[in-house]
N, CA, C and O of each residue as an XYZ file, in Angstrom:
280
protein
N     -90.863    -20.881    -71.514
C     -91.137    -20.312    -71.652
C     -91.476    -20.173    -73.193
O     -90.762    -19.205    -73.453
N     -92.013    -20.460    -74.222
C     -91.847    -19.358    -75.445
C     -93.059    -18.638    -75.918
O     -94.216    -18.802    -75.530
N     -92.564    -17.730    -76.911
C     -94.290    -17.262    -77.206
C     -94.872    -17.838    -77.782
O     -95.620    -16.907    -78.083
N     -95.389    -18.860    -78.426
C     -96.076    -18.865    -78.964
C     -96.959    -20.151    -77.500
O     -98.174    -20.320    -77.611
N     -96.232    -20.862    -76.359
C     -96.746    -21.493    -75.435
C     -97.284    -20.396    -74.515
O     -98.244    -20.842    -73.887
N     -97.026    -19.176    -74.219
C     -97.212    -18.416    -73.561
C     -98.771    -17.680    -74.202
O     -99.613    -17.242    -73.418
N     -98.950    -17.642    -75.607
C    -100.283    -17.039    -75.653
C    -101.647    -18.491    -75.837
O    -102.876    -18.418    -75.832
N    -100.749    -19.637    -75.975
C    -102.100    -20.802    -75.724
C    -102.567    -20.881    -74.331
O    -103.721    -21.081    -73.952
N    -101.189    -20.639    -73.404
C    -101.839    -20.392    -71.935
C    -102.677    -19.309    -71.743
O    -103.354    -19.694    -70.789
N    -102.974    -18.474    -71.962
C    -103.666    -17.110    -72.120
C    -104.808    -17.768    -72.494
O    -105.693    -18.060    -71.691
N    -104.844    -18.037    -73.743
C    -106.182    -18.367    -74.405
C    -106.600    -19.621    -73.795
O    -107.829    -19.671    -73.854
N    -106.314    -20.230    -73.465
C    -106.901    -21.328    -72.604
C    -106.899    -21.105    -70.976
O    -106.848    -22.141    -70.313
N    -106.941    -20.036    -70.366
C    -107.391    -19.160    -69.183
C    -106.195    -19.724    -67.912
O    -106.245    -19.562    -66.693
N    -105.252    -20.359    -68.680
C    -104.134    -20.897    -67.582
C    -103.358    -19.430    -67.462
O    -103.635    -18.376    -68.034
N    -102.443    -19.685    -66.658
C    -101.590    -18.794    -66.100
C     -99.609    -18.788    -66.586
O     -98.761    -19.375    -65.913
N     -99.271    -17.884    -68.019
C     -98.377    -17.889    -68.159
C     -97.188    -17.409    -67.747
O     -97.339    -16.435    -67.010
N     -96.034    -17.716    -67.938
C     -94.901    -17.254    -67.144
C     -95.169    -15.862    -66.794
O     -95.196    -15.579    -65.596
N     -95.359    -15.012    -67.607
C     -95.171    -13.483    -68.120
C     -96.510    -12.946    -68.688
O     -97.252    -13.756    -69.243
N     -96.866    -11.689    -68.597
C     -97.997    -11.355    -70.025
C     -97.749    -11.463    -71.036
O     -96.709    -10.851    -71.277
N     -98.462    -12.324    -72.525
C     -98.328    -11.913    -73.638
C     -98.387    -10.882    -73.760
O     -99.334    -10.304    -73.227
N     -97.229     -9.983    -74.662
C     -97.002     -8.966    -75.307
C     -96.780     -8.873    -76.866
O     -95.893     -9.553    -77.383
N     -97.501     -8.117    -77.546
C     -97.534     -8.207    -79.189
C     -97.531     -6.551    -79.230
O     -98.355     -5.817    -78.683
N     -96.359     -6.151    -80.042
C     -96.681     -5.314    -80.515
C     -95.570     -4.986    -81.676
O     -94.351     -4.884    -81.538
N     -96.426     -4.843    -82.954
C     -95.897     -4.596    -84.578
C     -95.757     -5.524    -84.800
O     -94.675     -5.759    -85.338
N     -96.654     -6.654    -84.578
C     -96.285     -7.429    -84.887
C     -97.172     -7.823    -86.312
O     -96.998     -8.651    -87.206
N     -98.238     -6.756    -86.028
C     -99.546     -6.266    -87.597
C     -99.583     -4.568    -87.481
O     -98.922     -3.796    -86.786
N    -100.573     -4.361    -88.401
C    -100.554     -2.636    -88.387
C    -101.112     -3.012    -87.268
O    -100.533     -2.459    -86.333
N    -102.033     -3.747    -86.889
C    -103.390     -3.782    -85.891
C    -102.442     -3.249    -84.820
O    -102.663     -2.118    -84.386
N    -101.432     -3.936    -84.361
C    -100.798     -3.885    -83.275
C     -99.409     -3.069    -82.904
O     -98.610     -3.202    -81.977
N     -99.473     -2.081    -84.140
C     -98.645     -1.362    -84.414
C     -98.573      0.128    -82.917
O     -99.473      0.380    -82.116
N     -97.388      0.722    -83.016
C     -97.630      2.103    -82.100
C     -97.127      3.123    -83.001
O     -96.316      3.133    -83.927
N     -98.075      4.212    -82.273
C     -98.140      5.903    -83.520
C     -96.578      6.434    -82.579
O     -96.200      6.287    -81.417
N     -95.939      7.169    -83.952
C     -95.139      7.839    -83.405
C     -95.217      8.512    -82.447
O     -94.421      8.199    -81.562
N     -95.897      9.379    -82.228
C     -95.790      9.729    -80.608
C     -95.497      9.191    -79.433
O     -94.806      9.746    -78.579
N     -96.007      8.086    -79.335
C     -96.425      6.708    -78.129
C     -95.005      6.302    -78.460
O     -94.194      6.359    -77.536
N     -94.587      5.897    -79.666
C     -92.989      5.640    -79.494
C     -91.957      6.518    -79.293
O     -90.901      6.270    -78.711
N     -92.366      7.772    -79.899
C     -90.808      8.618    -79.168
C     -90.924      9.271    -77.879
O     -90.067     10.049    -77.461
N     -91.952      8.967    -77.260
C     -92.123      9.109    -75.507
C     -91.931      7.586    -75.149
O     -91.577      7.432    -73.980
N     -92.019      6.888    -75.584
C     -91.207      5.535    -74.621
C     -90.097      5.737    -74.715
O     -89.347      5.865    -73.746
N     -89.698      5.821    -76.101
C     -88.008      6.104    -76.313
C     -87.266      7.132    -75.145
O     -86.271      6.838    -74.483
N     -88.032      8.409    -75.085
C     -87.564      9.388    -74.116
C     -87.557      8.507    -72.578
O     -86.600      8.440    -71.806
N     -88.825      7.913    -72.414
C     -89.043      7.690    -70.763
C     -87.528      6.020    -70.919
O     -86.936      5.556    -69.944
N     -87.428      5.767    -71.709
C     -85.948      4.690    -71.356
C     -84.579      5.551    -71.229
O     -83.628      5.028    -70.647
N     -84.446      7.001    -71.818
C     -83.499      7.529    -72.435
C     -82.802      7.794    -73.177
O     -81.658      8.225    -73.033
N     -83.522      7.527    -74.340
C     -82.920      6.869    -75.628
C     -82.993      8.512    -76.297
O     -83.528      9.446    -75.700
N     -82.349      8.619    -77.628
C     -82.754      9.828    -78.708
C     -83.571      9.584    -79.140
O     -84.001      8.477    -78.814
N     -84.398     10.387    -80.172
C     -85.685     10.219    -81.036
C     -85.581      9.357    -82.398
O     -84.787      9.666    -83.286
N     -86.305      8.436    -82.472
C     -86.207      8.076    -83.918
C     -86.390      8.021    -85.212
O     -87.545      7.758    -85.547
N     -85.398      8.233    -86.302
C     -86.599      8.561    -87.559
C     -87.735      7.452    -87.234
O     -87.661      6.441    -86.537
N     -88.828      7.998    -87.990
C     -89.659      6.731    -87.785
C     -89.549      5.717    -89.386
O     -89.465      6.349    -90.439
N     -89.557      4.618    -89.413
C     -90.060      3.457    -90.546
C     -91.554      3.102    -90.298
O     -92.005      2.383    -89.407
N     -92.490      4.029    -91.674
C     -93.555      4.357    -91.711
C     -94.329      3.347    -92.147
O     -94.297      3.268    -93.375
N     -95.296      2.211    -91.412
C     -96.201      0.960    -91.805
C     -97.405      1.788    -92.347
O     -97.790      1.527    -93.487
N     -97.942      2.618    -91.738
C     -99.178      3.196    -91.994
C     -98.957      4.759    -92.031
O     -98.789      5.110    -90.864
N     -98.905      5.549    -92.648
C     -99.003      6.846    -92.846
C     -99.698      7.553    -92.202
O     -99.618      8.194    -91.154
N    -100.650      7.295    -93.225
C    -102.251      7.895    -92.788
C    -102.584      7.599    -90.919
O    -102.636      8.654    -90.286
N    -102.735      6.669    -90.312
C    -103.339      6.256    -88.918
C    -101.602      6.503    -87.851
O    -101.381      6.222    -86.673
N    -100.640      7.149    -88.960
C     -99.012      7.346    -88.041
C     -98.587      6.490    -87.226
O     -98.183      6.845    -86.119
N     -98.594      4.983    -87.672
C     -98.111      3.592    -87.109
C     -96.855      3.410    -87.987
O     -96.954      3.417    -89.214
N     -95.576      3.233    -87.304
C     -94.933      2.560    -87.893
C     -94.126      1.373    -87.356
O     -94.427      0.899    -86.261
N     -93.230      0.927    -87.996
C     -92.418     -0.044    -87.444
C     -91.294     -0.120    -86.377
O     -90.197     -0.405    -86.857
N     -91.326      0.075    -85.009
C     -90.052      0.228    -83.941
C     -88.933     -0.870    -84.351
O     -89.037     -1.969    -84.894
N     -88.195     -0.380    -84.033
C     -86.831     -1.046    -83.645
C     -86.031     -0.879    -82.482
O     -85.854      0.224    -81.966
N     -85.499     -2.030    -82.016
C     -84.266     -1.758    -81.564
C     -84.789     -1.536    -79.617
O     -85.935     -1.545    -79.166
N     -83.725     -1.394    -78.999
C     -83.900     -1.564    -78.136
C     -85.255     -1.582    -76.693
O     -85.515     -2.329    -75.749
N     -85.668     -0.629    -77.113
C     -86.864     -0.395    -76.002
C     -87.825     -1.832    -75.892
O     -88.534     -1.986    -74.897
N     -87.792     -2.902    -77.021
C     -88.628     -3.871    -76.926
C     -88.160     -4.790    -76.542
O     -88.853     -5.673    -76.035
N     -86.598     -4.911    -76.675
C     -86.371     -6.177    -75.696
C     -86.110     -6.446    -74.520
O     -85.499     -7.414    -74.068
N     -86.696     -5.358    -73.869
C     -86.985     -5.683    -72.156
C     -88.056     -6.225    -71.886
O     -88.230     -6.773    -70.798
N     -89.341     -6.156    -73.194
C     -90.642     -7.186    -73.081
C     -90.506     -8.694    -72.965
O     -91.512     -9.400    -72.885
């Protein structure tokens, strides 16, 4: 099942193969620097230099390994 099919199933109140997950698809679904660094720490990764999306809200574009597992 691809991501589009997963979203459509969820919106139609049907059960997808897994829970739809969106992180950093837009500024509204971003992650703060603190939360991202804690997530990297949880996965046993070194801290990462932020690539800012919105400095005021402390939201930035994460990249890499932690999000490939979702």
